[in-house]
N, C-alpha and C positions, 0 to 999 in steps of 0.2 A: 594468465594469472599474474605473471610478473608485471604486466602493464597495470593491472588493478592495484597491486601492492605498491608500485612506484607512485601511482597517483595518490594513494593514501598517505605514503610517506611524505610526498611533496606537500600535501595539504597541511600536514602537521608541522612542517617547517615553514609554512606561510609563503610558499612560492606562488600562490595565486591560482593553482590548478585545483579543480574540484573533482570529486569522484565522478560526477556526471560527465565531465569532459573526457574521462577515460573510455566512455562508451564508444566514441568514434574510433578508438584504437582496438576494440575487441575484434578477435579473429572472426572470419566469416566461413565457418566450417561447412563442408558439403552436407546437405540435408538428406536423410536424418542421422547420418553416421555419428556425428559428434553432438547430437542433441543434448545428451546428458551433461556433457562438458560445458556447453553454453549455458544450460540451466544452472550449473554450479556457479559459473561466473556471476550470473544475475542474482543468485542467492547471496553471494558474498557482498555484492554491491548493496543489496537490500538491507543486509545486516549492518554494514559499515555506515550507511547513511543515518543509522540510529545511534551508533556508539562513538562516532568520530568526535574527537575531543575539542576541536577548535570552536565548536558551538559554545562551549563554556568559557572561551577565551575572547569573546566579543566579536566573533566572526572574522571576516576577511575584508577589511575596508579597502575601497578602491576610489582614489581621488578622481579618476577618470569618470566613473559612474556618478559620483556625487556632483560633478560639474557638467553633466549632460545639459545640453541646451533645452531639452524638453522641460526641465525643472523651472526654467525662467518663464515658460509659458504657463506652467502650473501656478507659479507665484503670481503672475500678472492677471490671471483669471479672476481672483477674488477682489483685490490683490492682498498679498501677505507681506507684512513688514516685521523686522526684528529690531528691537530697540535695546541698546545697552545702557545701563545706568551706573555700573561700577566695573572697575578692572578686576580680572580674575588672575591669580598667580599660577604660572605653570609649575611652580614647586609644590602646589597643593592638589588634592583630588576633591571632587565635588559630587553632590547628589542634587540634581535639579528636580524640584517638585513642580510638575506641570499641571495647570488648572485653566479652565475646566476640561473635561474629557470631550464634550461634544458627541457627535455621532461617530465620526471617523478620525478625530484629532488631526485635522488637516494642518493646523499650525505647527504642531509638534513634528510631523513628518517633514514639512517643507523647511523648517528652520534648523532642525537637528539631524535629519536624515539626508539632507542635500546641502549644497553650498549656494542655493538660489538666492538666499538673503544675506550671504556673506558672513556666515558665522566665523570662519577661520580668520578673516580679516578683522572682524570686530573683537575677537578673543584669541589673539595669537598665542600659540603654544598649548591650546586647550583642544582636546579631541572629544567631541560629543558622541555618546552611544545611547541611542533611543531604545528603551526596553519595551518589548511587546510580548504578546502571548507566546509561550513556548510551543504551542501547537502549530503555529505558523511555520516553524522550522522543520516540521516533519513532511512537508510537501516540497520535493526536490527543487523544482524550478523557482518557486516562490522563496524558498530558503536561500538560494544563492543570490537572488535579486535583493533580498533584505540585507544579507550580510555585506554585500558590496557597498551599501550605504552606511556601514558601521552600526547597523541595528542589531541588537542582541536579545536573547530570551530574558524575560523578566523572572529569572530564577536566582536562588541564593548563590549557587555555584558560579554562575556567570558574573553576577554583580560583585561577589567577593573577589573573583580573579581580577576584574578590571580595577578595583580599588585597592588591592593589596599586592598583586604580583605583576602588574603591568606598568610599574613606574609611577610617575606623577603627571599632572596635566590632563587627567581623565575627568570627564563629566558624564555621569550616568543620569539619563533623563527618565524619570518615572512618572507616568500619568497616575497620580496618587488615587484619585477617585475611582478609577477603573470602570468596569461595566456597570456597577451600581449607579454611578454618577450620570451615565449616559441616559438613564431613564428619566432624569429630571432636566434634560436640556431642551430648550425651545427658545425662539427669538425673544429677546428682552429679559430672559431669566439669568440671574447671577447667583447661582447656587453651586456649592462644592461639597463633596462628601469627604470630610476630613477629621471630624471629632474622634472617631474610633480607628483612624488609620495612623498607627504609631510604629509600625514595623520599619519604615524607612528611616525614622529618627533613631531607633535602636541600632540599625545597621550603620548609620552615620557615626554614631558614638563608638561602635566596635571597631570601625576602620579609621576613625579620626578624620572623616571627610566632611568638609563644610557643606552646610545646607543652603540652597539658593531657591527662593520662591520665584515662580514664573507664572504670569497670568496672561492669557490671550483674550483680549477684548474682541468680541465678534465671533468667537468659535461656536457659540450656540445659535448664531443667526443664519447659518447657511442651510439649515433644514427646518421644516416644520414637523412637529411631532404631537401625537395624541398622548397626553400625560394622564394616566389613571390615578385616581385618589388612593392614598394608602388605605389598606383594608378591603378594597374591592377585589372581586374574584379575578379581574383582569390583571391587577397589580400583583396579586399572589401568584398567578400563572406565570407572569414575566419573571418574577424572582425565582420561581421553581425551575423554569427553563434556564435561567442564568446559571444556576448551580450545576445543572446537567451539562450545558453546552460550553460554559466558560465565558460567554458573552451575552449581553442583554438583547433579547428580541424586541427591538423598538419598532413602533408603528409610526413611520416617518415618511416624508416625501419631499422632493425638491421640485425642479422644473423639468419639462420635457427636453429632448435633445435639440429640436428645431422650433420649439414654440413655448408658450407660457403654460402649457398644460402640465399636469402632474407627471413626475418622472423621478429618476434616481440622480439626475444631474444637480449638484448643489447650487443654490442661489449665489450669484457673484456679489457677496457682501464682504467688505474689508475685514481682515483679521490682523490685529496688531499684537505682537507678542512682546511683553516687557520682561526682561531678565533683571531681577531685583538684586538687592545687596546681600552678599554672602554672610551667613551666620557662622562664626568661627566655632568649631566643635572639637573638643579634646578627644584623644583616643582613650577609651575605657573598655577593656575587653569584656568585662562583666558589669554593664551599667545597671544601676538600681532602678526600680520603678519610678522613684521620685525624680531621678535624673532624666529619665525618658520623658516624664510629664513636664519637667522644666523646659527642656529644649523643644518639645512639641508645642508648648504654650508660646515660646519665643517665636517659633515658626509661624504660628497662626497670627500673632501680632504683626509680624513682618509682612505677611501676605495681605492682611487687612490694610496696612499702611500703604503698600504698593498699589492696591486697588483704589483706595481713596485718593491717592496723589494723582493718578492718571485718568480716572473715570470720566471727568468732564471734557477731557481732550478727545475722547473717542465715543461721543454720542450719548453719554449718560448724564443724568442730572446730579446735582450736588446731593439731593435727597436719596439717591439710589444707594443701597447698602449691599454688602456681600453677605449672603446667607451661608452659614457654615453649619452643616448637619453631620 
C-alpha cells in the first residue's frame, strides 16, 4: 500500500511516475493467502485512476516522447507541415481554434501533440496542449500515452487550469467543430462547424487568453466518406449515436495496408497547417452576450481571411470558399 501511495504522491508532484508504473512494485503474495490484500491494492489503483488530479492539470508532458523518431515517419507519410504566420508572446496565453476536424485530426496531433513539425522551434516559449475527449483518459495505457504528448481532456476544469493557474506561454488547442464537423468531411470539402460554437470564445474572454485561428489544408482529403443528406434517416441515426457515444460514427475508408484496396490506412495526401494571427482578447470575468458575439464574429472573419490568403497555395482555386455552418 505504501508503494501505491508513494506513486500517487509522486504523480501529483509531477515526478513523471504514474500509478500504472507502481504495478511492477506490487508485492507477490503467496496464493491464496493474501488474495484479499492484493484485491484491495487493485481496488485502490482502480479508484485512483479516476480521481487523480493531474488529469485536470494538463497531464504529464514528456519532451522525450514528443521527440520520438516515429513521429517524423508519421509526419512524412502524408506529409504534414506547420506554417507560422505571426509571433506568439510567451507572456500571453492562447486558445487555438483548429479547423477542420477531419476524421482523426491528424494535423492537430502531429503539429501540437508531437515535435515532428518543430512547434517549439517555431514558437519558442509556447507550450501547446491539444484537447481531446475526456473519455480517452479513462483507459490507463492510452491515458499515459496521451498525457506524455501534453494532450489534455477537453473539459472546463482542465482548460481553466492551463489558462489561469499554469503561468503563461500556454496554448490550448481545441478542435472547435468536434464530432459534428467530422460528419461533413470528404476530399475537396471546405466546411467547418462554427456558427453556434461560442463556448471557446466565452472561455477566452473569462481567462483573457488570445484567440488564434488555425486551418489545416488537406485534413479532409486523407479519407473518403459517405455523407448523408440532412434529414435522412441515416443522418439522424449518426447524430443520435453521436450524442450517445460522444463521437460521430462516420462511414469512411482509406486504402489497404499493402495495396490500393479499401482499408483503414489514410491516403498519403499532404496536410498543411497554418497558424494565423492572434486576436487580442481582454479579460472579462462575466462577459455579456454581445461581447461574446463580437469576438466570435472577429474570429470568423480572421479564419475566413486566413483561408482565403493561403487557399491557392495548397491546391484550391480562387473561387473556392470556406463554408461555415
